[in-house]
KOLMI-679522 format. One record per residue (C-alpha): residue number from 1; x, y, z. Coordinates in Angstrom, 2 decimals. Layout:
<nodes>
<node><i>NUM</i><xx>X</xx><yy>Y</yy><zz>Z</zz></node>
...
</nodes>
This chain:
<nodes>
<node><i>1</i><xx>-2.62</xx><yy>32.42</yy><zz>7.36</zz></node>
<node><i>2</i><xx>-3.99</xx><yy>29.58</yy><zz>9.20</zz></node>
<node><i>3</i><xx>-2.93</xx><yy>25.65</yy><zz>8.45</zz></node>
<node><i>4</i><xx>-5.45</xx><yy>23.34</yy><zz>7.79</zz></node>
<node><i>5</i><xx>-4.26</xx><yy>19.97</yy><zz>9.86</zz></node>
<node><i>6</i><xx>-4.39</xx><yy>16.70</yy><zz>8.28</zz></node>
<node><i>7</i><xx>-7.89</xx><yy>15.75</yy><zz>9.90</zz></node>
<node><i>8</i><xx>-9.32</xx><yy>18.85</yy><zz>8.75</zz></node>
<node><i>9</i><xx>-7.91</xx><yy>18.20</yy><zz>5.18</zz></node>
<node><i>10</i><xx>-9.28</xx><yy>14.91</yy><zz>5.24</zz></node>
<node><i>11</i><xx>-12.70</xx><yy>15.81</yy><zz>6.21</zz></node>
<node><i>12</i><xx>-12.67</xx><yy>17.86</yy><zz>3.55</zz></node>
<node><i>13</i><xx>-11.53</xx><yy>15.38</yy><zz>1.36</zz></node>
<node><i>14</i><xx>-14.09</xx><yy>12.64</yy><zz>2.46</zz></node>
<node><i>15</i><xx>-16.98</xx><yy>15.73</yy><zz>1.33</zz></node>
<node><i>16</i><xx>-15.87</xx><yy>15.62</yy><zz>-1.60</zz></node>
<node><i>17</i><xx>-15.32</xx><yy>11.91</yy><zz>-2.44</zz></node>
<node><i>18</i><xx>-16.52</xx><yy>9.13</yy><zz>-0.85</zz></node>
<node><i>19</i><xx>-15.18</xx><yy>6.21</yy><zz>-2.65</zz></node>
<node><i>20</i><xx>-13.27</xx><yy>4.84</yy><zz>-0.01</zz></node>
<node><i>21</i><xx>-13.56</xx><yy>5.01</yy><zz>3.94</zz></node>
<node><i>22</i><xx>-11.84</xx><yy>7.50</yy><zz>6.17</zz></node>
<node><i>23</i><xx>-9.64</xx><yy>4.48</yy><zz>7.75</zz></node>
<node><i>24</i><xx>-8.22</xx><yy>3.84</yy><zz>4.03</zz></node>
<node><i>25</i><xx>-6.83</xx><yy>7.21</yy><zz>3.84</zz></node>
<node><i>26</i><xx>-5.21</xx><yy>6.92</yy><zz>7.32</zz></node>
<node><i>27</i><xx>-4.06</xx><yy>3.46</yy><zz>6.75</zz></node>
<node><i>28</i><xx>-2.35</xx><yy>5.09</yy><zz>3.42</zz></node>
<node><i>29</i><xx>-0.67</xx><yy>7.41</yy><zz>5.50</zz></node>
<node><i>30</i><xx>0.66</xx><yy>4.79</yy><zz>8.18</zz></node>
<node><i>31</i><xx>1.98</xx><yy>2.19</yy><zz>5.15</zz></node>
<node><i>32</i><xx>3.89</xx><yy>5.33</yy><zz>3.74</zz></node>
<node><i>33</i><xx>5.32</xx><yy>5.96</yy><zz>7.05</zz></node>
<node><i>34</i><xx>6.29</xx><yy>2.50</yy><zz>7.71</zz></node>
<node><i>35</i><xx>7.69</xx><yy>1.93</yy><zz>4.08</zz></node>
<node><i>36</i><xx>9.88</xx><yy>5.28</yy><zz>4.71</zz></node>
<node><i>37</i><xx>10.98</xx><yy>3.71</yy><zz>7.84</zz></node>
<node><i>38</i><xx>11.99</xx><yy>0.48</yy><zz>5.97</zz></node>
<node><i>39</i><xx>13.60</xx><yy>2.40</yy><zz>2.89</zz></node>
<node><i>40</i><xx>15.44</xx><yy>5.23</yy><zz>5.75</zz></node>
<node><i>41</i><xx>17.06</xx><yy>1.60</yy><zz>7.51</zz></node>
<node><i>42</i><xx>18.45</xx><yy>0.24</yy><zz>4.12</zz></node>
<node><i>43</i><xx>19.57</xx><yy>3.87</yy><zz>2.73</zz></node>
<node><i>44</i><xx>21.29</xx><yy>4.35</yy><zz>6.29</zz></node>
<node><i>45</i><xx>23.38</xx><yy>1.20</yy><zz>6.06</zz></node>
<node><i>46</i><xx>24.47</xx><yy>2.23</yy><zz>2.67</zz></node>
<node><i>47</i><xx>24.95</xx><yy>5.83</yy><zz>3.78</zz></node>
<node><i>48</i><xx>27.26</xx><yy>4.77</yy><zz>6.67</zz></node>
<node><i>49</i><xx>29.21</xx><yy>2.66</yy><zz>4.11</zz></node>
<node><i>50</i><xx>29.68</xx><yy>5.10</yy><zz>1.58</zz></node>
<node><i>51</i><xx>29.33</xx><yy>8.31</yy><zz>4.32</zz></node>
<node><i>52</i><xx>27.15</xx><yy>10.16</yy><zz>2.57</zz></node>
<node><i>53</i><xx>24.39</xx><yy>12.51</yy><zz>3.91</zz></node>
<node><i>54</i><xx>20.97</xx><yy>11.45</yy><zz>4.28</zz></node>
<node><i>55</i><xx>18.55</xx><yy>12.51</yy><zz>0.91</zz></node>
<node><i>56</i><xx>15.34</xx><yy>13.59</yy><zz>0.94</zz></node>
<node><i>57</i><xx>12.94</xx><yy>10.88</yy><zz>1.40</zz></node>
<node><i>58</i><xx>10.59</xx><yy>9.88</yy><zz>-1.92</zz></node>
<node><i>59</i><xx>8.67</xx><yy>6.46</yy><zz>-1.76</zz></node>
<node><i>60</i><xx>7.76</xx><yy>5.54</yy><zz>-5.40</zz></node>
<node><i>61</i><xx>4.54</xx><yy>3.94</yy><zz>-6.03</zz></node>
<node><i>62</i><xx>5.67</xx><yy>0.11</yy><zz>-6.39</zz></node>
<node><i>63</i><xx>7.86</xx><yy>0.81</yy><zz>-2.89</zz></node>
<node><i>64</i><xx>4.39</xx><yy>2.07</yy><zz>-1.74</zz></node>
<node><i>65</i><xx>2.71</xx><yy>-0.81</yy><zz>-2.19</zz></node>
<node><i>66</i><xx>5.15</xx><yy>-3.21</yy><zz>-0.88</zz></node>
<node><i>67</i><xx>5.40</xx><yy>-1.40</yy><zz>2.58</zz></node>
<node><i>68</i><xx>1.05</xx><yy>-1.16</yy><zz>1.92</zz></node>
<node><i>69</i><xx>2.00</xx><yy>-5.41</yy><zz>1.83</zz></node>
<node><i>70</i><xx>3.86</xx><yy>-5.54</yy><zz>4.54</zz></node>
<node><i>71</i><xx>2.19</xx><yy>-3.24</yy><zz>6.95</zz></node>
<node><i>72</i><xx>-1.14</xx><yy>-4.79</yy><zz>5.98</zz></node>
<node><i>73</i><xx>-0.09</xx><yy>-8.40</yy><zz>6.89</zz></node>
<node><i>74</i><xx>1.23</xx><yy>-7.31</yy><zz>9.99</zz></node>
<node><i>75</i><xx>-1.83</xx><yy>-5.32</yy><zz>11.05</zz></node>
<node><i>76</i><xx>-4.76</xx><yy>-7.63</yy><zz>9.66</zz></node>
<node><i>77</i><xx>-3.49</xx><yy>-10.83</yy><zz>8.87</zz></node>
<node><i>78</i><xx>-6.17</xx><yy>-13.14</yy><zz>7.29</zz></node>
<node><i>79</i><xx>-8.93</xx><yy>-10.60</yy><zz>7.36</zz></node>
<node><i>80</i><xx>-6.86</xx><yy>-7.65</yy><zz>5.44</zz></node>
<node><i>81</i><xx>-8.66</xx><yy>-8.53</yy><zz>1.86</zz></node>
<node><i>82</i><xx>-12.20</xx><yy>-8.28</yy><zz>4.14</zz></node>
<node><i>83</i><xx>-10.64</xx><yy>-4.82</yy><zz>5.78</zz></node>
<node><i>84</i><xx>-9.63</xx><yy>-3.39</yy><zz>2.41</zz></node>
<node><i>85</i><xx>-12.99</xx><yy>-4.74</yy><zz>0.65</zz></node>
<node><i>86</i><xx>-15.03</xx><yy>-3.02</yy><zz>4.05</zz></node>
<node><i>87</i><xx>-12.78</xx><yy>0.56</yy><zz>3.08</zz></node>
<node><i>88</i><xx>-13.82</xx><yy>0.32</yy><zz>-0.90</zz></node>
<node><i>89</i><xx>-10.02</xx><yy>-0.96</yy><zz>-1.84</zz></node>
<node><i>90</i><xx>-10.10</xx><yy>-3.94</yy><zz>-4.40</zz></node>
<node><i>91</i><xx>-6.68</xx><yy>-3.72</yy><zz>-6.31</zz></node>
<node><i>92</i><xx>-3.37</xx><yy>-1.71</yy><zz>-6.19</zz></node>
<node><i>93</i><xx>-5.02</xx><yy>0.90</yy><zz>-8.57</zz></node>
<node><i>94</i><xx>-7.33</xx><yy>1.75</yy><zz>-5.85</zz></node>
<node><i>95</i><xx>-4.27</xx><yy>2.80</yy><zz>-3.60</zz></node>
<node><i>96</i><xx>-2.64</xx><yy>4.77</yy><zz>-6.37</zz></node>
<node><i>97</i><xx>-6.40</xx><yy>6.94</yy><zz>-6.39</zz></node>
<node><i>98</i><xx>-6.01</xx><yy>7.34</yy><zz>-2.63</zz></node>
<node><i>99</i><xx>-2.69</xx><yy>8.54</yy><zz>-2.82</zz></node>
<node><i>100</i><xx>-3.15</xx><yy>10.97</yy><zz>-6.05</zz></node>
<node><i>101</i><xx>-6.50</xx><yy>12.17</yy><zz>-4.48</zz></node>
<node><i>102</i><xx>-4.32</xx><yy>12.75</yy><zz>-1.11</zz></node>
<node><i>103</i><xx>-2.38</xx><yy>14.72</yy><zz>-3.45</zz></node>
<node><i>104</i><xx>-4.76</xx><yy>16.75</yy><zz>-4.86</zz></node>
<node><i>105</i><xx>-6.04</xx><yy>17.80</yy><zz>-1.77</zz></node>
<node><i>106</i><xx>-2.34</xx><yy>18.84</yy><zz>-0.20</zz></node>
<node><i>107</i><xx>-2.30</xx><yy>15.91</yy><zz>2.06</zz></node>
<node><i>108</i><xx>1.02</xx><yy>14.12</yy><zz>0.04</zz></node>
<node><i>109</i><xx>3.47</xx><yy>15.36</yy><zz>-2.32</zz></node>
<node><i>110</i><xx>4.73</xx><yy>14.05</yy><zz>-5.59</zz></node>
<node><i>111</i><xx>7.15</xx><yy>14.53</yy><zz>-8.30</zz></node>
<node><i>112</i><xx>6.94</xx><yy>15.30</yy><zz>-11.77</zz></node>
<node><i>113</i><xx>7.50</xx><yy>11.46</yy><zz>-12.36</zz></node>
<node><i>114</i><xx>4.92</xx><yy>9.78</yy><zz>-10.27</zz></node>
<node><i>115</i><xx>1.87</xx><yy>8.50</yy><zz>-11.79</zz></node>
<node><i>116</i><xx>-1.51</xx><yy>6.77</yy><zz>-11.51</zz></node>
<node><i>117</i><xx>0.51</xx><yy>4.07</yy><zz>-13.80</zz></node>
<node><i>118</i><xx>2.60</xx><yy>2.97</yy><zz>-10.83</zz></node>
<node><i>119</i><xx>0.09</xx><yy>1.16</yy><zz>-9.31</zz></node>
<node><i>120</i><xx>-1.41</xx><yy>-1.01</yy><zz>-11.88</zz></node>
<node><i>121</i><xx>-0.56</xx><yy>-4.46</yy><zz>-11.64</zz></node>
<node><i>122</i><xx>1.36</xx><yy>-4.12</yy><zz>-8.56</zz></node>
<node><i>123</i><xx>0.16</xx><yy>-7.46</yy><zz>-7.36</zz></node>
<node><i>124</i><xx>-2.67</xx><yy>-9.74</yy><zz>-7.03</zz></node>
<node><i>125</i><xx>-4.74</xx><yy>-9.71</yy><zz>-3.57</zz></node>
<node><i>126</i><xx>-4.85</xx><yy>-13.42</yy><zz>-3.37</zz></node>
<node><i>127</i><xx>-1.14</xx><yy>-14.08</yy><zz>-4.16</zz></node>
<node><i>128</i><xx>-0.19</xx><yy>-10.96</yy><zz>-1.53</zz></node>
<node><i>129</i><xx>-3.20</xx><yy>-11.43</yy><zz>0.92</zz></node>
<node><i>130</i><xx>-4.97</xx><yy>-14.77</yy><zz>1.07</zz></node>
<node><i>131</i><xx>-2.36</xx><yy>-17.15</yy><zz>-0.06</zz></node>
<node><i>132</i><xx>0.20</xx><yy>-16.44</yy><zz>2.75</zz></node>
<node><i>133</i><xx>-2.46</xx><yy>-18.02</yy><zz>5.36</zz></node>
<node><i>134</i><xx>-3.33</xx><yy>-20.70</yy><zz>3.22</zz></node>
<node><i>135</i><xx>-2.38</xx><yy>-24.86</yy><zz>4.68</zz></node>
<node><i>136</i><xx>0.22</xx><yy>-26.11</yy><zz>3.11</zz></node>
<node><i>137</i><xx>-1.48</xx><yy>-28.85</yy><zz>1.36</zz></node>
<node><i>138</i><xx>-3.68</xx><yy>-26.10</yy><zz>-0.22</zz></node>
<node><i>139</i><xx>-1.06</xx><yy>-24.46</yy><zz>-1.62</zz></node>
<node><i>140</i><xx>0.80</xx><yy>-27.67</yy><zz>-2.81</zz></node>
<node><i>141</i><xx>-2.59</xx><yy>-28.67</yy><zz>-4.17</zz></node>
<node><i>142</i><xx>-3.53</xx><yy>-25.63</yy><zz>-6.55</zz></node>
<node><i>143</i><xx>0.39</xx><yy>-25.85</yy><zz>-7.65</zz></node>
<node><i>144</i><xx>-0.43</xx><yy>-29.38</yy><zz>-9.09</zz></node>
<node><i>145</i><xx>-1.84</xx><yy>-30.17</yy><zz>-11.82</zz></node>
<node><i>146</i><xx>-4.86</xx><yy>-31.96</yy><zz>-11.64</zz></node>
<node><i>147</i><xx>-4.89</xx><yy>-35.44</yy><zz>-11.39</zz></node>
<node><i>148</i><xx>-7.00</xx><yy>-37.30</yy><zz>-14.68</zz></node>
<node><i>149</i><xx>-9.66</xx><yy>-39.85</yy><zz>-13.84</zz></node>
<node><i>150</i><xx>-9.67</xx><yy>-43.14</yy><zz>-13.88</zz></node>
<node><i>151</i><xx>-12.35</xx><yy>-44.73</yy><zz>-16.55</zz></node>
</nodes>
């Protein structure tokens, strides 16, 4: 039996589901790799201290969302929201939809505990992607209560 490459499987997926741009799926795959590397570094330090063998690497929805945020800010800077909007991504729930669509097409695996719900209420896109690039004066002004007008 011939195995289907990631690219071939992705093309099949895109013919059936057009909600998200091809690059959104590639980004999620890259974000998953990025998150695994971050987790592996953290776990390696713990394994060395405890002298335990490496485990099968599983990434939760919340861990993936943190990796998505970090990689997106590194890769696209202040343009990240525009890039995501071009790809059809407008919230953390969209990342859950992408992940589970990839699972359905056997591009990713999941455990019985994984759920689309893990991607709900992940973070606000404004706070995660726009606020880091606002000037400090703008952030301070947003945080202060409005001043009353003098009569």
